[in-house]
C-alpha positions as CSV (number, residue, x, y, z in Angstrom):
1,X,57.1,81.4,-11.7
2,X,57.4,80.1,-8.1
3,X,55.5,77.0,-7.3
4,X,52.3,77.9,-5.4
5,X,52.0,75.0,-3.0
6,X,51.4,74.9,0.7
7,X,50.7,72.4,3.5
8,X,49.2,73.1,6.9
9,X,48.7,70.6,9.7
10,X,46.4,71.8,12.5
11,X,45.9,69.8,15.6
12,X,43.7,70.7,18.6
13,X,41.8,68.8,21.3
14,X,38.8,68.9,18.9
15,X,40.3,68.0,15.5
16,X,43.3,66.9,13.6
17,X,43.5,68.4,10.1
18,X,46.0,68.2,7.3
19,X,45.6,70.2,4.0
20,X,47.9,70.3,1.0
21,X,47.3,72.5,-2.0
22,X,48.9,73.1,-5.4
23,X,47.2,76.2,-6.9
24,X,48.6,75.3,-10.3
25,X,47.4,71.7,-10.4
26,X,44.9,70.0,-12.6
27,X,42.0,69.5,-10.2
28,X,43.1,66.3,-8.5
29,X,41.5,65.9,-5.1
30,X,41.7,63.5,-2.2
31,X,39.2,64.5,0.5
32,X,38.5,62.6,3.7
33,X,36.5,64.2,6.5
34,X,34.1,61.4,7.2
35,X,31.2,63.6,6.2
36,X,30.1,62.7,2.7
37,X,28.4,66.0,1.7
38,X,31.3,68.1,3.0
39,X,33.7,65.8,1.1
40,X,31.6,66.3,-2.0
41,X,31.6,70.1,-1.7
42,X,35.4,70.3,-1.1
43,X,36.0,67.9,-4.1
44,X,33.9,70.2,-6.3
45,X,35.8,73.2,-5.1
46,X,39.2,71.7,-5.9
47,X,38.0,70.3,-9.2
48,X,36.5,73.5,-10.6
49,X,39.2,75.7,-9.2
50,X,41.7,73.4,-11.0
51,X,43.8,73.1,-7.9
52,X,45.2,69.9,-6.5
53,X,43.8,69.6,-3.0
54,X,44.4,66.9,-0.4
55,X,42.4,67.0,2.9
56,X,42.6,64.6,5.8
57,X,40.4,65.6,8.7
58,X,39.6,63.7,11.9
59,X,37.4,64.5,14.8
60,X,39.0,64.1,18.3
61,X,35.9,65.0,20.3
62,X,33.1,63.5,18.1
63,X,31.5,66.9,17.5
64,X,30.7,67.4,13.8
65,X,30.5,71.2,14.0
66,X,34.1,71.4,15.2
67,X,35.2,69.1,12.3
68,X,33.4,71.1,9.7
69,X,34.6,74.5,11.0
70,X,38.3,73.4,11.4
71,X,38.4,71.8,8.0
72,X,37.1,75.0,6.3
73,X,39.5,77.2,8.4
74,X,42.5,75.0,7.4
75,X,41.6,74.9,3.7
76,X,41.3,78.7,3.7
77,X,44.6,79.2,5.5
78,X,46.5,76.8,3.2
79,X,45.2,78.5,0.1
80,X,46.1,81.9,1.5
81,X,49.6,80.6,2.3
82,X,50.0,79.2,-1.3
83,X,49.0,82.6,-2.8
84,X,52.0,84.1,-1.0
85,X,52.5,87.7,-2.0
86,X,49.9,87.3,-4.8
87,X,52.3,88.9,-7.3
88,X,51.4,88.6,-10.9
89,X,47.8,87.4,-10.4
90,X,44.6,88.6,-12.1
91,X,43.3,89.5,-8.6
92,X,39.6,90.2,-9.5
93,X,37.1,87.8,-10.9
94,X,33.4,86.9,-11.1
95,X,31.5,83.8,-11.9
96,X,27.9,82.8,-12.3
97,X,27.2,79.1,-12.1
98,X,23.8,77.4,-12.6
99,X,22.8,74.0,-11.3
100,X,19.5,73.1,-12.7
101,X,16.9,75.6,-11.3
102,X,19.5,77.3,-9.0
103,X,21.9,80.0,-9.8
104,X,24.8,81.3,-7.6
105,X,27.3,84.2,-8.2
106,X,30.7,84.8,-6.7
107,X,32.7,88.0,-6.9
108,X,36.3,87.9,-5.7
109,X,39.1,90.4,-4.9
110,X,42.2,88.5,-3.8
111,X,43.4,91.5,-1.8
112,X,44.7,90.7,1.7
113,X,41.7,92.4,3.4
114,X,39.3,89.8,4.6
115,X,35.6,90.6,4.1
116,X,32.8,88.2,3.1
117,X,29.2,88.6,2.3
118,X,27.4,85.2,2.2
119,X,23.8,84.5,1.1
120,X,23.0,80.8,0.6
121,X,19.2,81.0,1.0
122,X,18.9,77.6,2.5
123,X,15.4,76.7,3.6
124,X,15.7,73.1,5.0
125,X,17.1,72.4,8.4
126,X,19.5,69.8,6.9
127,X,21.0,68.9,3.6
128,X,22.3,65.4,3.1
129,X,22.5,65.0,6.9
130,X,24.4,68.2,7.5
131,X,22.6,71.0,9.4
132,X,21.9,74.3,7.7
133,X,23.9,76.2,10.3
134,X,26.9,74.0,9.9
135,X,26.8,74.4,6.1
136,X,26.6,78.2,6.4
137,X,29.5,78.1,8.9
138,X,31.6,75.9,6.6
139,X,31.3,78.6,3.9
140,X,31.8,81.5,6.3
141,X,34.9,79.9,7.8
142,X,36.4,79.1,4.4
143,X,35.7,82.7,3.0
144,X,37.1,84.4,6.1
145,X,40.3,82.4,6.1
146,X,41.0,82.9,2.4
147,X,42.1,86.4,3.5
148,X,40.3,88.1,0.6
149,X,37.1,90.1,-0.2
150,X,34.4,87.7,-1.4
151,X,30.7,88.1,-2.1
152,X,28.9,84.8,-2.6
153,X,25.2,84.8,-3.3
154,X,22.6,82.2,-4.3
155,X,20.4,84.3,-6.5
156,X,17.5,81.9,-6.7
157,X,16.6,78.2,-6.6
158,X,14.2,75.6,-5.2
159,X,16.4,72.7,-4.2
160,X,18.8,73.4,-1.3
161,X,21.3,70.9,-2.4
162,X,21.5,72.6,-5.8
163,X,21.8,76.0,-4.2
164,X,24.8,75.0,-2.1
165,X,26.5,73.1,-4.9
166,X,26.1,76.0,-7.3
167,X,27.6,78.3,-4.6
168,X,30.7,76.2,-4.1
169,X,31.2,75.9,-7.9
170,X,30.8,79.6,-8.6
171,X,33.3,80.3,-5.8
172,X,35.7,77.8,-7.4
173,X,35.4,79.2,-10.9
174,X,35.8,82.8,-9.7
175,X,38.8,81.8,-7.6
176,X,40.5,79.9,-10.5
177,X,40.3,83.0,-12.7
178,X,41.3,85.6,-9.9
179,X,44.3,83.5,-8.8
180,X,45.5,82.8,-12.4
181,X,48.6,84.6,-13.6
182,X,48.0,87.6,-15.8
183,X,50.7,87.9,-18.5
184,X,50.4,91.7,-18.5
185,X,50.7,92.0,-14.8
186,X,54.1,92.9,-13.5
187,X,54.4,92.5,-9.7
188,X,51.7,93.2,-7.2
189,X,48.3,94.0,-8.8
190,X,47.7,97.1,-6.7
191,X,48.3,100.9,-7.0
192,X,49.7,100.7,-3.5
193,X,52.4,98.2,-4.5
194,X,51.2,95.9,-1.7
195,X,48.3,93.7,-1.1
């Protein structure tokens, strides 16, 4: 099996981002964005997806929205690059993850047709200092750039922190399974012969 690793460096007037990923890692992470809650979410994603993930992100314009957006875009693009042709993978997966009173579900098809449906059900205007709209945009940007079909839904919950954390963990667990090698699968997992 080919090594599923990738690195992307993205530099604009707004941000400077570097992301490295090893999809067949053991969940080692080093995440530095300067935004604690975003670091926490990305760390959880890498840990529970069992991928080695290194992220260094710096704002060049001092605008937090740009940093959050560009970080999510670059993570998604790096994972997409590491998946390469997606030959031999399981392709489909589903995960339901509770966090105390909250429950989130993720359904994934790692086909190369980007579509995402996101329902986080956040009620507060901020969670751990990050605005609701920036958190929603973080997830949207990540999902869109994974170049896959993903439905991510918080089913219920009272605590917005728990909702968001259960969402990122369900996404990670579903991704881990969908991206894993299937011993029965020979080649591209599609009747078309192409993803």
